[in-house]
A tleap script that builds the chain and sets N, CA, C and O, in Angstrom:
source leaprc.protein.ff14SB
mol = sequence {
  NMET GLU PHE ILE ARG LEU ARG HIE ALA MET
  LYS LEU LYS ILE MET GLU TYR CYS SER PRO
  VAL ARG TYR LEU TRP LEU LEU ALA PHE ILE
  LEU PRO ALA GLN GLY SER GLU VAL SER ALA
  ARG VAL ILE SER TYR SER CYS TYR GLY CYS
  HIE ALA ALA ALA SER LYS SER ASN ALA PRO
  GLY ILE PRO GLN LEU GLN ALA LEU SER ALA
  ALA LYS MET ARG GLN LYS LEU LEU ASP PHE
  LYS TYR ASP ARG GLN GLN VAL SER ILE MET
  ASN ARG ILE SER LYS GLY TYR SER ASP GLN
  GLU LEU THR ALA VAL ALA HIE TYR LEU SER
  LYS GLN CPRO
}
set mol.1.N position { -3.875 -28.489 -3.313 }
set mol.1.CA position { -5.046 -28.110 -2.548 }
set mol.1.C position { -4.726 -28.039 -1.056 }
set mol.1.O position { -5.223 -27.164 -0.347 }
set mol.2.N position { -3.890 -28.971 -0.584 }
set mol.2.CA position { -3.511 -28.982 0.829 }
set mol.2.C position { -2.767 -27.702 1.201 }
set mol.2.O position { -2.955 -27.162 2.291 }
set mol.3.N position { -1.917 -27.219 0.283 }
set mol.3.CA position { -1.181 -25.985 0.535 }
set mol.3.C position { -2.135 -24.809 0.745 }
set mol.3.O position { -1.920 -23.980 1.629 }
set mol.4.N position { -3.173 -24.743 -0.058 }
set mol.4.CA position { -4.140 -23.644 0.057 }
set mol.4.C position { -4.856 -23.718 1.403 }
set mol.4.O position { -5.049 -22.690 2.052 }
set mol.5.N position { -5.252 -24.911 1.832 }
set mol.5.CA position { -5.906 -25.047 3.146 }
set mol.5.C position { -4.956 -24.669 4.279 }
set mol.5.O position { -5.356 -24.006 5.236 }
set mol.6.N position { -3.700 -25.091 4.168 }
set mol.6.CA position { -2.710 -24.759 5.186 }
set mol.6.C position { -2.475 -23.263 5.238 }
set mol.6.O position { -2.396 -22.688 6.323 }
set mol.7.N position { -2.363 -22.621 4.081 }
set mol.7.CA position { -2.160 -21.173 4.032 }
set mol.7.C position { -3.345 -20.445 4.649 }
set mol.7.O position { -3.159 -19.473 5.382 }
set mol.8.N position { -4.562 -20.902 4.361 }
set mol.8.CA position { -5.762 -20.290 4.928 }
set mol.8.C position { -5.785 -20.459 6.457 }
set mol.8.O position { -6.131 -19.525 7.180 }
set mol.9.N position { -5.420 -21.643 6.938 }
set mol.9.CA position { -5.372 -21.885 8.386 }
set mol.9.C position { -4.344 -20.973 9.050 }
set mol.9.O position { -4.581 -20.463 10.145 }
set mol.10.N position { -3.198 -20.766 8.390 }
set mol.10.CA position { -2.180 -19.863 8.932 }
set mol.10.C position { -2.713 -18.441 9.021 }
set mol.10.O position { -2.482 -17.752 10.014 }
set mol.11.N position { -3.428 -17.995 7.984 }
set mol.11.CA position { -3.987 -16.650 7.995 }
set mol.11.C position { -4.961 -16.483 9.150 }
set mol.11.O position { -4.925 -15.468 9.845 }
set mol.12.N position { -5.834 -17.466 9.367 }
set mol.12.CA position { -6.809 -17.370 10.455 }
set mol.12.C position { -6.119 -17.319 11.813 }
set mol.12.O position { -6.524 -16.540 12.676 }
set mol.13.N position { -5.091 -18.130 12.020 }
set mol.13.CA position { -4.364 -18.144 13.285 }
set mol.13.C position { -3.679 -16.802 13.530 }
set mol.13.O position { -3.706 -16.274 14.641 }
set mol.14.N position { -3.075 -16.267 12.497 }
set mol.14.CA position { -2.401 -14.972 12.623 }
set mol.14.C position { -3.405 -13.879 12.957 }
set mol.14.O position { -3.125 -13.008 13.780 }
set mol.15.N position { -4.571 -13.921 12.325 }
set mol.15.CA position { -5.587 -12.896 12.570 }
set mol.15.C position { -6.045 -12.912 14.025 }
set mol.15.O position { -6.430 -11.868 14.552 }
set mol.16.N position { -6.013 -14.064 14.685 }
set mol.16.CA position { -6.413 -14.151 16.089 }
set mol.16.C position { -5.476 -13.362 16.994 }
set mol.16.O position { -5.915 -12.799 17.997 }
set mol.17.N position { -4.200 -13.314 16.655 }
set mol.17.CA position { -3.193 -12.746 17.537 }
set mol.17.C position { -2.671 -11.378 17.127 }
set mol.17.O position { -1.895 -10.776 17.869 }
set mol.18.N position { -3.072 -10.873 15.973 }
set mol.18.CA position { -2.500 -9.622 15.470 }
set mol.18.C position { -3.571 -8.551 15.307 }
set mol.18.O position { -4.742 -8.837 15.058 }
set mol.19.N position { -3.126 -7.312 15.459 }
set mol.19.CA position { -3.988 -6.192 15.120 }
set mol.19.C position { -4.128 -6.165 13.595 }
set mol.19.O position { -3.317 -6.783 12.905 }
set mol.20.N position { -5.122 -5.476 13.054 }
set mol.20.CA position { -5.286 -5.438 11.598 }
set mol.20.C position { -4.047 -4.913 10.861 }
set mol.20.O position { -3.701 -5.422 9.795 }
set mol.21.N position { -3.383 -3.908 11.419 }
set mol.21.CA position { -2.204 -3.356 10.753 }
set mol.21.C position { -1.079 -4.386 10.738 }
set mol.21.O position { -0.442 -4.584 9.703 }
set mol.22.N position { -0.830 -5.035 11.852 }
set mol.22.CA position { 0.207 -6.062 11.893 }
set mol.22.C position { -0.143 -7.218 10.966 }
set mol.22.O position { 0.736 -7.795 10.325 }
set mol.23.N position { -1.413 -7.552 10.898 }
set mol.23.CA position { -1.839 -8.637 10.010 }
set mol.23.C position { -1.519 -8.300 8.556 }
set mol.23.O position { -1.044 -9.160 7.813 }
set mol.24.N position { -1.773 -7.056 8.142 }
set mol.24.CA position { -1.489 -6.675 6.764 }
set mol.24.C position { -0.001 -6.749 6.458 }
set mol.24.O position { 0.388 -7.165 5.367 }
set mol.25.N position { 0.831 -6.351 7.407 }
set mol.25.CA position { 2.274 -6.435 7.187 }
set mol.25.C position { 2.715 -7.894 7.101 }
set mol.25.O position { 3.528 -8.245 6.246 }
set mol.26.N position { 2.188 -8.741 7.975 }
set mol.26.CA position { 2.537 -10.160 7.906 }
set mol.26.C position { 2.041 -10.786 6.613 }
set mol.26.O position { 2.721 -11.616 6.008 }
set mol.27.N position { 0.858 -10.381 6.201 }
set mol.27.CA position { 0.275 -10.890 4.970 }
set mol.27.C position { 1.202 -10.625 3.780 }
set mol.27.O position { 1.336 -11.459 2.885 }
set mol.28.N position { 1.827 -9.466 3.787 }
set mol.28.CA position { 2.711 -9.103 2.680 }
set mol.28.C position { 3.933 -10.011 2.608 }
set mol.28.O position { 4.482 -10.217 1.526 }
set mol.29.N position { 4.366 -10.555 3.737 }
set mol.29.CA position { 5.579 -11.357 3.749 }
set mol.29.C position { 5.313 -12.863 3.808 }
set mol.29.O position { 6.144 -13.646 3.347 }
set mol.30.N position { 4.190 -13.278 4.357 }
set mol.30.CA position { 3.915 -14.705 4.504 }
set mol.30.C position { 3.336 -15.291 3.229 }
set mol.30.O position { 3.761 -16.359 2.788 }
set mol.31.N position { 2.390 -14.617 2.645 }
set mol.31.CA position { 1.781 -15.141 1.430 }
set mol.31.C position { 2.655 -14.817 0.235 }
set mol.31.O position { 3.084 -13.675 0.072 }
set mol.32.N position { 2.918 -15.783 -0.583 }
set mol.32.CA position { 3.738 -15.491 -1.763 }
set mol.32.C position { 2.976 -14.590 -2.726 }
set mol.32.O position { 1.823 -14.858 -3.065 }
set mol.33.N position { 3.622 -13.535 -3.156 }
set mol.33.CA position { 2.996 -12.619 -4.107 }
set mol.33.C position { 2.979 -13.274 -5.487 }
set mol.33.O position { 3.960 -13.885 -5.913 }
set mol.34.N position { 1.872 -13.139 -6.160 }
set mol.34.CA position { 1.735 -13.736 -7.485 }
set mol.34.C position { 1.660 -12.612 -8.511 }
set mol.34.O position { 0.598 -12.350 -9.075 }
set mol.35.N position { 2.776 -11.955 -8.748 }
set mol.35.CA position { 2.844 -10.853 -9.697 }
set mol.35.C position { 2.732 -9.517 -9.004 }
set mol.35.O position { 2.353 -9.426 -7.836 }
set mol.36.N position { 3.068 -8.487 -9.746 }
set mol.36.CA position { 3.101 -7.149 -9.158 }
set mol.36.C position { 1.715 -6.636 -8.791 }
set mol.36.O position { 1.591 -5.789 -7.907 }
set mol.37.N position { 0.667 -7.134 -9.453 }
set mol.37.CA position { -0.695 -6.682 -9.134 }
set mol.37.C position { -1.052 -7.043 -7.696 }
set mol.37.O position { -1.640 -6.227 -6.985 }
set mol.38.N position { -0.708 -8.241 -7.262 }
set mol.38.CA position { -0.990 -8.658 -5.884 }
set mol.38.C position { -0.136 -7.855 -4.920 }
set mol.38.O position { -0.640 -7.354 -3.915 }
set mol.39.N position { 1.145 -7.728 -5.211 }
set mol.39.CA position { 2.034 -6.974 -4.336 }
set mol.39.C position { 1.572 -5.535 -4.219 }
set mol.39.O position { 1.526 -4.989 -3.117 }
set mol.40.N position { 1.231 -4.916 -5.331 }
set mol.40.CA position { 0.773 -3.527 -5.315 }
set mol.40.C position { -0.502 -3.385 -4.498 }
set mol.40.O position { -0.666 -2.416 -3.757 }
set mol.41.N position { -1.399 -4.346 -4.634 }
set mol.41.CA position { -2.650 -4.295 -3.871 }
set mol.41.C position { -2.366 -4.378 -2.374 }
set mol.41.O position { -2.928 -3.612 -1.591 }
set mol.42.N position { -1.507 -5.292 -1.980 }
set mol.42.CA position { -1.184 -5.453 -0.558 }
set mol.42.C position { -0.503 -4.203 -0.021 }
set mol.42.O position { -0.845 -3.726 1.061 }
set mol.43.N position { 0.451 -3.673 -0.763 }
set mol.43.CA position { 1.149 -2.463 -0.324 }
set mol.43.C position { 0.174 -1.297 -0.219 }
set mol.43.O position { 0.281 -0.480 0.696 }
set mol.44.N position { -0.770 -1.214 -1.144 }
set mol.44.CA position { -1.694 -0.078 -1.165 }
set mol.44.C position { -2.625 -0.037 0.042 }
set mol.44.O position { -3.197 1.013 0.337 }
set mol.45.N position { -2.790 -1.158 0.747 }
set mol.45.CA position { -3.649 -1.144 1.930 }
set mol.45.C position { -3.186 -0.105 2.948 }
set mol.45.O position { -4.007 0.488 3.647 }
set mol.46.N position { -1.893 0.113 3.034 }
set mol.46.CA position { -1.399 1.094 4.006 }
set mol.46.C position { -1.740 2.524 3.598 }
set mol.46.O position { -1.703 3.423 4.438 }
set mol.47.N position { -2.069 2.751 2.340 }
set mol.47.CA position { -2.415 4.098 1.866 }
set mol.47.C position { -3.796 4.538 2.346 }
set mol.47.O position { -4.042 5.717 2.600 }
set mol.48.N position { -4.691 3.552 2.464 }
set mol.48.CA position { -6.094 3.886 2.708 }
set mol.48.C position { -6.361 4.422 4.108 }
set mol.48.O position { -7.405 5.034 4.332 }
set mol.49.N position { -5.468 4.217 5.041 }
set mol.49.CA position { -5.669 4.746 6.386 }
set mol.49.C position { -5.858 6.249 6.386 }
set mol.49.O position { -6.750 6.769 7.055 }
set mol.50.N position { -5.023 6.942 5.641 }
set mol.50.CA position { -5.114 8.403 5.556 }
set mol.50.C position { -5.894 8.861 4.333 }
set mol.50.O position { -6.754 9.736 4.426 }
set mol.51.N position { -5.589 8.265 3.190 }
set mol.51.CA position { -6.155 8.778 1.944 }
set mol.51.C position { -7.622 8.429 1.759 }
set mol.51.O position { -8.335 9.175 1.088 }
set mol.52.N position { -8.102 7.333 2.320 }
set mol.52.CA position { -9.539 7.036 2.248 }
set mol.52.C position { -10.308 8.026 3.095 }
set mol.52.O position { -11.380 8.488 2.702 }
set mol.53.N position { -9.766 8.354 4.257 }
set mol.53.CA position { -10.406 9.349 5.116 }
set mol.53.C position { -10.385 10.714 4.437 }
set mol.53.O position { -11.346 11.476 4.539 }
set mol.54.N position { -9.300 11.018 3.751 }
set mol.54.CA position { -9.196 12.310 3.069 }
set mol.54.C position { -10.226 12.442 1.962 }
set mol.54.O position { -10.768 13.525 1.741 }
set mol.55.N position { -10.497 11.348 1.268 }
set mol.55.CA position { -11.464 11.438 0.171 }
set mol.55.C position { -12.873 11.682 0.680 }
set mol.55.O position { -13.712 12.224 -0.040 }
set mol.56.N position { -13.135 11.284 1.913 }
set mol.56.CA position { -14.470 11.504 2.479 }
set mol.56.C position { -14.610 12.896 3.096 }
set mol.56.O position { -15.702 13.464 3.105 }
set mol.57.N position { -13.500 13.450 3.615 }
set mol.57.CA position { -13.603 14.707 4.341 }
set mol.57.C position { -12.920 15.882 3.661 }
set mol.57.O position { -12.977 17.004 4.165 }
set mol.58.N position { -12.269 15.642 2.515 }
set mol.58.CA position { -11.498 16.688 1.840 }
set mol.58.C position { -10.483 17.322 2.780 }
set mol.58.O position { -10.357 18.546 2.825 }
set mol.59.N position { -9.764 16.502 3.525 }
set mol.59.CA position { -8.763 16.977 4.475 }
set mol.59.C position { -7.670 17.749 3.749 }
set mol.59.O position { -7.149 17.275 2.740 }
set mol.60.N position { -7.315 18.928 4.245 }
set mol.60.CA position { -6.261 19.703 3.591 }
set mol.60.C position { -4.905 19.018 3.746 }
set mol.60.O position { -4.576 18.494 4.810 }
set mol.61.N position { -4.134 19.034 2.678 }
set mol.61.CA position { -2.799 18.461 2.738 }
set mol.61.C position { -2.730 16.980 2.421 }
set mol.61.O position { -1.638 16.456 2.200 }
set mol.62.N position { -3.853 16.293 2.392 }
set mol.62.CA position { -3.864 14.866 2.051 }
set mol.62.C position { -4.632 14.737 0.737 }
set mol.62.O position { -5.856 14.867 0.713 }
set mol.63.N position { -3.910 14.480 -0.356 }
set mol.63.CA position { -4.593 14.443 -1.650 }
set mol.63.C position { -5.499 13.230 -1.800 }
set mol.63.O position { -5.263 12.173 -1.213 }
set mol.64.N position { -6.525 13.409 -2.589 }
set mol.64.CA position { -7.397 12.296 -2.940 }
set mol.64.C position { -6.705 11.496 -4.031 }
set mol.64.O position { -6.374 12.041 -5.084 }
set mol.65.N position { -6.487 10.220 -3.794 }
set mol.65.CA position { -5.734 9.402 -4.738 }
set mol.65.C position { -6.434 9.265 -6.081 }
set mol.65.O position { -5.772 9.120 -7.108 }
set mol.66.N position { -7.756 9.307 -6.090 }
set mol.66.CA position { -8.501 9.180 -7.337 }
set mol.66.C position { -8.196 10.339 -8.288 }
set mol.66.O position { -8.357 10.208 -9.501 }
set mol.67.N position { -7.761 11.461 -7.742 }
set mol.67.CA position { -7.510 12.645 -8.560 }
set mol.67.C position { -6.144 12.618 -9.236 }
set mol.67.O position { -5.867 13.468 -10.082 }
set mol.68.N position { -5.283 11.663 -8.885 }
set mol.68.CA position { -3.925 11.621 -9.424 }
set mol.68.C position { -3.779 10.542 -10.492 }
set mol.68.O position { -4.272 9.426 -10.332 }
set mol.69.N position { -3.102 10.884 -11.574 }
set mol.69.CA position { -2.787 9.881 -12.598 }
set mol.69.C position { -1.674 8.983 -12.075 }
set mol.69.O position { -1.021 9.310 -11.085 }
set mol.70.N position { -1.459 7.854 -12.739 }
set mol.70.CA position { -0.392 6.936 -12.334 }
set mol.70.C position { 0.967 7.620 -12.416 }
set mol.70.O position { 1.800 7.450 -11.527 }
set mol.71.N position { 1.197 8.393 -13.478 }
set mol.71.CA position { 2.486 9.070 -13.648 }
set mol.71.C position { 2.715 10.115 -12.552 }
set mol.71.O position { 3.813 10.211 -12.003 }
set mol.72.N position { 1.686 10.893 -12.238 }
set mol.72.CA position { 1.804 11.926 -11.200 }
set mol.72.C position { 2.022 11.279 -9.830 }
set mol.72.O position { 2.859 11.736 -9.052 }
set mol.73.N position { 1.267 10.216 -9.536 }
set mol.73.CA position { 1.400 9.537 -8.252 }
set mol.73.C position { 2.787 8.912 -8.114 }
set mol.73.O position { 3.410 9.005 -7.056 }
set mol.74.N position { 3.269 8.276 -9.181 }
set mol.74.CA position { 4.603 7.681 -9.162 }
set mol.74.C position { 5.657 8.742 -8.889 }
set mol.74.O position { 6.555 8.540 -8.072 }
set mol.75.N position { 5.541 9.884 -9.582 }
set mol.75.CA position { 6.534 10.948 -9.394 }
set mol.75.C position { 6.507 11.478 -7.960 }
set mol.75.O position { 7.558 11.722 -7.367 }
set mol.76.N position { 5.317 11.654 -7.409 }
set mol.76.CA position { 5.213 12.135 -6.024 }
set mol.76.C position { 5.827 11.123 -5.049 }
set mol.76.O position { 6.547 11.506 -4.127 }
set mol.77.N position { 5.541 9.838 -5.253 }
set mol.77.CA position { 6.106 8.814 -4.367 }
set mol.77.C position { 7.631 8.799 -4.436 }
set mol.77.O position { 8.301 8.678 -3.410 }
set mol.78.N position { 8.171 8.920 -5.634 }
set mol.78.CA position { 9.635 8.949 -5.773 }
set mol.78.C position { 10.221 10.235 -5.193 }
set mol.78.O position { 11.311 10.212 -4.622 }
set mol.79.N position { 9.510 11.358 -5.332 }
set mol.79.CA position { 9.966 12.606 -4.717 }
set mol.79.C position { 10.013 12.479 -3.199 }
set mol.79.O position { 10.940 12.976 -2.560 }
set mol.80.N position { 9.020 11.817 -2.624 }
set mol.80.CA position { 9.037 11.581 -1.177 }
set mol.80.C position { 10.213 10.683 -0.793 }
set mol.80.O position { 10.934 10.965 0.163 }
set mol.81.N position { 10.394 9.615 -1.537 }
set mol.81.CA position { 11.447 8.643 -1.214 }
set mol.81.C position { 12.831 9.287 -1.223 }
set mol.81.O position { 13.651 9.020 -0.344 }
set mol.82.N position { 13.088 10.133 -2.215 }
set mol.82.CA position { 14.414 10.731 -2.356 }
set mol.82.C position { 14.498 12.143 -1.775 }
set mol.82.O position { 15.411 12.900 -2.105 }
set mol.83.N position { 13.538 12.495 -0.905 }
set mol.83.CA position { 13.523 13.766 -0.163 }
set mol.83.C position { 13.514 15.001 -1.055 }
set mol.83.O position { 14.041 16.046 -0.673 }
set mol.84.N position { 12.927 14.890 -2.225 }
set mol.84.CA position { 12.770 16.065 -3.079 }
set mol.84.C position { 11.527 16.859 -2.679 }
set mol.84.O position { 11.370 18.021 -3.054 }
set mol.85.N position { 10.649 16.215 -1.915 }
set mol.85.CA position { 9.472 16.882 -1.367 }
set mol.85.C position { 9.311 16.379 0.061 }
set mol.85.O position { 9.310 15.172 0.299 }
set mol.86.N position { 9.177 17.291 1.001 }
set mol.86.CA position { 9.094 16.932 2.416 }
set mol.86.C position { 7.644 16.941 2.892 }
set mol.86.O position { 6.953 17.957 2.815 }
set mol.87.N position { 7.210 15.809 3.376 }
set mol.87.CA position { 5.899 15.666 3.995 }
set mol.87.C position { 6.111 14.791 5.223 }
set mol.87.O position { 6.909 13.855 5.189 }
set mol.88.N position { 5.417 15.082 6.281 }
set mol.88.CA position { 5.736 14.459 7.572 }
set mol.88.C position { 5.904 12.946 7.536 }
set mol.88.O position { 6.902 12.440 8.047 }
set mol.89.N position { 4.980 12.218 6.962 }
set mol.89.CA position { 5.077 10.760 7.055 }
set mol.89.C position { 5.390 10.088 5.729 }
set mol.89.O position { 5.945 8.989 5.719 }
set mol.90.N position { 5.052 10.710 4.620 }
set mol.90.CA position { 5.227 10.058 3.321 }
set mol.90.C position { 6.690 9.781 2.997 }
set mol.90.O position { 6.989 8.790 2.331 }
set mol.91.N position { 7.600 10.620 3.445 }
set mol.91.CA position { 9.021 10.376 3.197 }
set mol.91.C position { 9.461 9.081 3.866 }
set mol.91.O position { 10.195 8.285 3.280 }
set mol.92.N position { 9.011 8.882 5.085 }
set mol.92.CA position { 9.394 7.668 5.822 }
set mol.92.C position { 8.752 6.426 5.224 }
set mol.92.O position { 9.401 5.386 5.115 }
set mol.93.N position { 7.502 6.521 4.840 }
set mol.93.CA position { 6.797 5.361 4.279 }
set mol.93.C position { 7.425 4.945 2.954 }
set mol.93.O position { 7.705 3.765 2.744 }
set mol.94.N position { 7.646 5.895 2.070 }
set mol.94.CA position { 8.115 5.573 0.717 }
set mol.94.C position { 9.525 4.998 0.708 }
set mol.94.O position { 9.876 4.260 -0.212 }
set mol.95.N position { 10.333 5.315 1.697 }
set mol.95.CA position { 11.695 4.769 1.760 }
set mol.95.C position { 11.695 3.256 1.999 }
set mol.95.O position { 12.711 2.600 1.764 }
set mol.96.N position { 10.605 2.708 2.447 }
set mol.96.CA position { 10.523 1.278 2.716 }
set mol.96.C position { 10.250 0.429 1.488 }
set mol.96.O position { 10.175 -0.796 1.590 }
set mol.97.N position { 10.100 1.056 0.328 }
set mol.97.CA position { 9.754 0.329 -0.884 }
set mol.97.C position { 10.738 0.628 -1.999 }
set mol.97.O position { 11.345 1.698 -2.038 }
set mol.98.N position { 10.889 -0.325 -2.904 }
set mol.98.CA position { 11.749 -0.118 -4.077 }
set mol.98.C position { 11.022 0.800 -5.066 }
set mol.98.O position { 9.813 1.011 -4.969 }
set mol.99.N position { 11.778 1.333 -6.005 }
set mol.99.CA position { 11.173 2.167 -7.044 }
set mol.99.C position { 10.145 1.373 -7.844 }
set mol.99.O position { 9.106 1.910 -8.229 }
set mol.100.N position { 10.430 0.102 -8.093 }
set mol.100.CA position { 9.506 -0.746 -8.849 }
set mol.100.C position { 8.208 -0.966 -8.072 }
set mol.100.O position { 7.126 -0.962 -8.658 }
set mol.101.N position { 8.311 -1.158 -6.760 }
set mol.101.CA position { 7.106 -1.338 -5.950 }
set mol.101.C position { 6.273 -0.064 -5.931 }
set mol.101.O position { 5.047 -0.130 -6.019 }
set mol.102.N position { 6.921 1.099 -5.818 }
set mol.102.CA position { 6.186 2.367 -5.820 }
set mol.102.C position { 5.502 2.593 -7.171 }
set mol.102.O position { 4.381 3.098 -7.225 }
set mol.103.N position { 6.171 2.222 -8.250 }
set mol.103.CA position { 5.576 2.335 -9.583 }
set mol.103.C position { 4.358 1.425 -9.701 }
set mol.103.O position { 3.322 1.835 -10.223 }
set mol.104.N position { 4.480 0.195 -9.220 }
set mol.104.CA position { 3.356 -0.750 -9.266 }
set mol.104.C position { 2.183 -0.244 -8.436 }
set mol.104.O position { 1.033 -0.366 -8.856 }
set mol.105.N position { 2.460 0.322 -7.267 }
set mol.105.CA position { 1.397 0.864 -6.407 }
set mol.105.C position { 0.705 2.029 -7.101 }
set mol.105.O position { -0.522 2.125 -7.076 }
set mol.106.N position { 1.477 2.912 -7.718 }
set mol.106.CA position { 0.894 4.060 -8.419 }
set mol.106.C position { -0.034 3.589 -9.532 }
set mol.106.O position { -1.135 4.118 -9.685 }
set mol.107.N position { 0.395 2.610 -10.303 }
set mol.107.CA position { -0.459 2.082 -11.374 }
set mol.107.C position { -1.701 1.397 -10.812 }
set mol.107.O position { -2.800 1.566 -11.341 }
set mol.108.N position { -1.529 0.634 -9.757 }
set mol.108.CA position { -2.664 -0.063 -9.151 }
set mol.108.C position { -3.690 0.945 -8.614 }
set mol.108.O position { -4.883 0.828 -8.893 }
set mol.109.N position { -3.223 1.926 -7.848 }
set mol.109.CA position { -4.142 2.903 -7.256 }
set mol.109.C position { -4.830 3.777 -8.306 }
set mol.109.O position { -5.975 4.187 -8.118 }
set mol.110.N position { -4.143 4.060 -9.398 }
set mol.110.CA position { -4.757 4.901 -10.433 }
set mol.110.C position { -5.927 4.192 -11.135 }
set mol.110.O position { -6.762 4.845 -11.762 }
set mol.111.N position { -5.982 2.863 -11.029 }
set mol.111.CA position { -7.062 2.094 -11.658 }
set mol.111.C position { -8.270 1.903 -10.732 }
set mol.111.O position { -9.316 1.416 -11.159 }
set mol.112.N position { -8.115 2.289 -9.467 }
set mol.112.CA position { -9.187 2.056 -8.498 }
set mol.112.C position { -10.271 3.136 -8.629 }
set mol.112.O position { -9.978 4.290 -8.945 }
set mol.113.N position { -11.519 2.744 -8.382 }
set mol.113.CA position { -12.628 3.729 -8.497 }
set mol.113.C position { -12.605 4.740 -7.369 }
set mol.113.O position { -13.458 5.626 -7.317 }
savepdb mol mol.pdb
quit
């Protein structure tokens, strides 16, 4: 129980000094991930900056994640990572993750409403 209180106190202290984006990145490394579902959820937070806005405005060139199956999303992420498809920022983002992490993110996002 003490560990949980200490972890919560650390999160609050970090939130005081970090921007939301920096906080999410720190969150991914400071808190121990408890299975791929947690890791995929944390990683997916970076997707919503562009793709959540796209789903509201139908922005051209930014697909709505709800429209993609897990298999299609996984393939697109791997295509970005290995430069089989060129998109301005997705190639750089996807290179920061392992194939297993991209697969977990694709499965996690495909289950979201």
